[in-house]
N, C-alpha and C positions, 0 to 999 in steps of 0.2 A: 502491502501503500504507501504510496509514493502523492497523496498529498502536501500541502503544505500547512497542512495539521490536523494530526491526529486523532480524532477521536479518541480513539479508546485508548490511549498513553498521554493525553489532554500533550500533547510534543512536540516542537516542529523544528526541524535540519537546519544545521550551521546553514550552511545557504541560502535557506530561506527563513529565514530571523531575520533580517536588518531589514528590509520587505516590508514583512507582516509590524518591525516597527515601523517603520519609516511614515505606513499605510498607517495607522493608527494614531503613530505625531501629528498625520496634514490631517486626520480627523474633528481628530480633535479639535486644532487649530480651527478649522470652515466652521466647528458649530461652534466655540465659543466666540469667530469675526461672522456670524448672521445674527447671537445676540444680544451684540455692542454694538455693531454697524446703524440698522437703525436707530439705534437713542446717540446717534454721533453725530450722526445723520439732523436729524431735529435737533437735536440744540444748536446747531452748530446754526443751521439757518433761524433758532427764533431768535441770537446774538446778533446774523445778516437784520434782520427786520427791528428787532432792538435799535443798533446800529439808526437805521434807517431812521426808523424815529426819530431818533433824537438827533441826530445832524439835524431836521427839519425847526428846530427849537431854535440853529442859528437862526434862521432868517424871522424876520419882524410879519409879527401878526394883519391877514389877508398883504401881504407883500409880495409881490408878483412876480418878482425874481424868482429864478427856478438854480440848484446845486446843479454838480456835471458829477461828471462822474467817475470821478475820480477820486467824489467829498468822502463813500467809504473806504475804500485802503489808508484815506490821511486820517479820521477818524481813530480803526483801527494802529495810526502808524503817532498817534499824543499818550500822552502817559507813562507810561515805563518799560513801554517800548524801547526806547531808548537805549533804557537800564538796561535793557535783558539779554538783549544785538550784543553789548560790549560785556557783561558779566557769560556768552555761551564764547569769542570770540579771540579774548583776552584770561581770561578764570576773571576769578574775584582778587588776585593782587591788583591786575588792571586798572581796576580803580580808582 
């Protein structure tokens, strides 16, 4: 009986074991990805919408002016982004 998994002894052969482990590892990661990805996308969509609405508060009431598309990215480039980028590039010693 030369199957991948011998049901009678519940063992695998030496050359087939890494393949089973790799498939098991991939299946666990795929399951985790399927569970986390929708939450990740929803959170980022909500943050994008909140950023859009927050940037609208920079306009005056009943203003006829509009905001360019790059405003959303500029809003995310505010506050601590420069600090985090400096830490990522130079570490905490570079501050």
